[in-house]
N, C-alpha and C positions, 0 to 999 in steps of 0.2 A: 504494500500500500504506500502511496506517495505521502511522505510525512515531513515535507520541508518546513512546515510552520508549527510543528508541535512545540519545539523549544521556545520559539518566539511567543506563542500564546501563554505557555506556562510562566515564562519569565515576566511577561506583562502583568500577570496576576500577582506574582511574588513581589514585583516592584511596587505595584499599587498598594499592597498591604503594608510593605516595609515603610514606604514614604509616609503613609497615613499614620503608621505607628510612631514614626519619628516626630511628625508634626503634632501628635497628640489628638485626643478626641475633640471634634469640633463643638460638641455640646457642653464642654466643661469650660466655664468662664475663668479667666485668669488675667490679672493685671499685667503679667509678663508675656501674654500671648502675642501682642503686636511685635515685640522685640524678637520673639522666637520665630514668628512667621517671616519677619524681615531678614533674619539670619539665614533661614532656609532659602529665601528668594535670592539673596546675595550669592548663594552657593550654586545657583543654576546658571548655566552659560549656553548660549546659542553659538553654533559654528557652522561653517560651510566651505565648500571648495568647488571650483569649476575648472574644467580643462577642455580647451578647444584644440582640435587636432585635425590635420590633413595627412593622410598616409597613402603611399603609392607602392605597388608591388608588381614586379615583372618576373615571372617564373616560366622557364621553358616548358612548353606543352600546354600552357594556359594563356588566355588573353590577359592583357594588362588590366590591373585592378586599381581603383582609387576610391577613397571615401573621406568625406569630411564629417566629423562627429563632435558633439558637445556632451561631456559628462558633467553632471551636477550632483552634488550631495549637500544635504542639509540635516543638521542634527541638534540634539540637546544633550548636555552632560552636566554632571554635578561634581562639586568638590566632595570631600569626605563628610558625610553626615552620620555621626555616631558609628563610624567605621565603614559605612556603606558608600559606594559610588555607583552611579547609574549612567548609562550612555545608550542613546537610540539614534540611528542614522538611516535616512532614506536615500535612495540613489536612482537616478535616471540617466540613460544614454539615448540621445536623440541623433538620428542620422540626418544630416543637413544636405546631402547630395543624392544623386540618383542611386537608388538601392540596387538597380540592375547592373551597376558597374563594379560590383565586388561580391565575393562569397563570404558570408560571415561565419559559416560552420565548416570545420574540416570534414572531408568525406562526402560533402554535398556541393556539387558545382552549381553555380548560378550563372547561366549564359556563358559557360566556359571560362569564367573569371577566376583569378587566383584568390586564395584565402587571405583575408584580413579579419582577424577574429574579434570584431567589435560589433555585435548585433544591437538592434534596438533593445532597450531593457528598462524595466521599472520594478524596483524591488526594495525590500527591507534589507539593507546592507549589513547593519550591525544592531544588535539589541542585547546588552549585557549588564549584569549586576555583579559587582565585586564587593568583597568584605575583607577588611584588613584586621588581622589578629596581631596586635603589636607585641604581646607577651612572647610570642614565638616567631616574630618577624615573618609572618606568612600572609599571603594574599590568595583568596579563592575567587575565581571569576567564572560565572555561569552564563551561558547563552551564545549567541552568534557573535563571533569575534575574529580578529586577526590572530594568527600564531606565526611569529617569525623567529626562527632560531639562527643565531650567528649571521652568516652572510646569505642565508636562505637557500643554500645549495640543496638541502634535503626537504626543508619545511619552510614555506613562505606564502605570502599573500599575492604574488604575481602582479605587483603594482604597475607594471608596464601597460597592461591592457586596461581599457576603460572600465571594465567590470572586474573588481578584485576577486580573489579566492578567499572565502571565509570558512570558518569552522563552527559547527554547532557542538559545543564542547564544555567540559568542566576542566579548568586549568588551575593547578595549585603551584604557587611559587614560594619557595622557602629559602631564607637567608640566615638561618639560626647560627650556622657555623661561619666564623670569620672567613672571608674571601671565597666562600663556596656558595654558589647559587644552584639550587635544585628545582627543576620544573617537571611536573607530571601533567599530562593532558589525556583525558578520556574523550575521544572524538566519536560522536554518534553519526555525524554527517559532514561531508565536504561539499560546500556549495561552489561549483566550478565557475570559470570565467565566462561561460557562454549564456548565463541567465537561465530562466525557467521556461522559455518559449522555444526550446530546441526541437529539432526534427527527429531525434533519436534518444532512446533511454540511455542514460549514462553520461551524456554530454552535459546535462543540467546539474546533477548531483550524484555523489557516491555515498551510499549508506552502509552502515555496518558497525563494528566495534573495534576501534583502533586505540592503541596505547602508545603515547609518545613520552619518552624519558630523556631529559637533556640536562647535563650538569656542566658547570663552568667553574674552574678554580683559578683565581687570580693572585694567589699568595706568593708567586715567584715574580720578582721585579721585572716589569715590562714584558710579561708573558701571560698567556691564557691557555690553560689546558682544558679541553672539552672531551667528554665521553657521552655517548648517546646510544639509545636503543629505540628504534621506530618500528613498532609491531602493527602492521596494517592488515586489516581484513575488511573487504567490501563485498556486500551481497550482490551488487550489480556491476562489479568490475573485478572479476576473480583473477585476471592476469596481473593485477596490481596488488594482490594480497601477498605481502612480502614481509620478512623480518630482516631488518638491517641493523648491524652493530658497528660502531666505529669510534675512532680516537682522532683528535685533532690537536695540533700544537701551533700556536700563533705567537710571534714575538717581534720585538724591535730593539734595535741598538743604534741610537743616534738617528741618522737619516735612513738606516737600513731596516727593512722589515721582511718577514718571511712567513710562510704558511705551509704546514705539512698535514695531510689528511690520509687516513686509510680506513676502509670499511669492507665488511663482508655482508653478502645478502643471500638469503635462502627463500625458496617458495614457502608459503604459509597457508594455513586454513583451506579454503576452497579452490586454491590455485591448482590447475590441472597439470602444470609443468613440474618437473623435478630437476632442480638445478642449485648450484652454489657458485656465485660469481663475486668479483672483487672490484674495488674502486681505489684509485690512488691519485693523489694530487700534490704537487709541489710547486711553489713559486717564490721568487725573491724579487724585491723591488727597492728602489731608492726614491725618497721624497725630499726634494729641496724647495727653496723658496720660489724659484722660477720654473721648475720643471719636476716631473716625476716619470720614472721609467722602470721597466722590469721585464721578466720573462718567466715562463712556467710550463707545466705540462699537466694533462688530465687524462686518466685512463679508466675506461669502463670495460671490463673483460666480458668475454662471451665464450660459450661452448659451441658456437656455430649456429645455434637456434635460439638460445635464451641469453639475454644480456642483462647486465646491471642497469637498473632503472631508477629514476627519481620522480615518481608520479605526483608528489606534492611539493616539489621545489619550484622556486622562481626561476625557471630554466632559461628564460630570455636573457638573463644576465650572463649566461655561460655558453660556450661553444658557438659564439657568433650571433650577431644581431639579425642575420638573415633568417634565423629561426628554422634552419634546415634540420637541426638535431634536438628539437624539444623532446622528442622521444628517442631513446638510444637505438641505433640500428641493431638488427638481429645479430650481426657479426661484431658488435661492440664498437667502441670508438676510442681513438687516440687523438688528442688535440695538443699540439705544440703552439704556444702563443707568446707574443711579446707586445709591449705597449710603450708609448711615450706620450706625455702630455705637457702642456704649458699654458700660460696665460698671455693673451694678445688681443688687442682691439676690444677690450672689455669682455671677452669671452674666455671661458675655460675650455680648452681643446684637448681631446684625447684621440689618438690613432692606435688601433690594435690590428695585428696581423695574426691569422690562424692558419695552421696546416693540419688537414684532417686525413686520417686513414682508418681502416677497420682494424680492430684489435685482433680478431681472428682472421688470419690470412694476410694481413698487412696490405690490403688493397688501397691504393691512393684514391682519396675522395675529392681532393681539391684544396684551393687556397681561398681565404676570405680576408677582405680588408674592411674594417669598421671605423667610422668617424662619428664623434659626438662633440657638439659645442653647446655650452649652456651659459646663460647670462641672467643675473638677477636684475630685473628691471627696477623693482622697488622692494620694500620689505615683504609684500605679500604677492608678488608677481614674478614669474620666472619664464624665460624663453628657452626652448630646447630645439636643436636641429640634430637629426640623426640620419646616417646613411650607411648601407652595407652592401657589398657585392661579393658573392661567392662564385668563383670560377671553378665549375665542377670538372671532375675527371672521371672517366669511365661511366658508370651508371648514375653518378650524381649530376643533376641538372644545374644549369646556371640560375642564380637567384639575385635579384637586385631589389632592395627595399629602401625607401626614404620617407622621412616624416618631418613635420614641423608642428610645434605646439606651444601654446601659452597656458600656464597654470596659475590660477588665482586662489587665494585662501583668505578667510576672515574668521 
């Protein structure tokens, strides 16, 4: 049964009763009631964002695609009231150009156009209630929310697309031990980036029982050690039912910084496959006042049929902005990359180069060049320009993407 709104409805009732309890019974007169009401009202804040974007895609085998879209969010949130915090946020994405000029859903071509994954959308984006237990330095958050771990390689909100990925979950964060942050999340449903008006089951949401465990230790000067276990099981996406265990070390020394990650992944639950694959990542960079640069590699292994996958990651951030490898190829992936960035003409510029090949068999897949420029127009407005070109090799087709956007917040 489709249950996308169970958590939202339950949380709305919990929130109403909680806030009414904090405010006190309306029928009980008190000379301090106006001050109490004013204090509660002062703790309530409105917020919103808007993002106007034009995006173009040219993928061999498809007609060129382009779309202009406006994403707007409006919400309400509170400061801590007797330990409770509340947040509710609605979201809409409006397509401003001809809808026949692009395909919004993967696997479904629209007039032969390439995919740009920003459909029309109107939804409840977030609805969450949190409670802080100061005595044990713990916060519990219930409801529809973002979950972002570290750089979002494995778990993230996919903030690049107009509709983010959210989680109907219970999240517990504990900081009782000095320098150690422990997070546990029970996830009932993953609300995917394609909205709830999708043409196929599984594009809109994945339901099931998943457990996310993430720890960070910062007790070593200029270093962070992470350990994680992401135990995923989805009723309507069995191929993504996986158990992933990993370690990560991140550090810096002066202008030098580095990152090392290793993980192992097995099939789990209702997954029909039988495999164990591995993930490795290493990178080193230098950050100076006028420039930053670095290089690294990323490997997702494969047995030839099954490969290491990141079904809940913010995958646009990795393996190239052309989005050719949002899903790991069946033969795995090896990505060697290097980047350089600087400031000029009021913009922050970053140029990144990737070389791709399969992990199983070592077949060359091609080269990609990515360019990003950002400029802060004012305190609450940012301009972003982005372009990517993948020159495919063998079976990998050529891909070109470009976009321009303005983001506003208040």
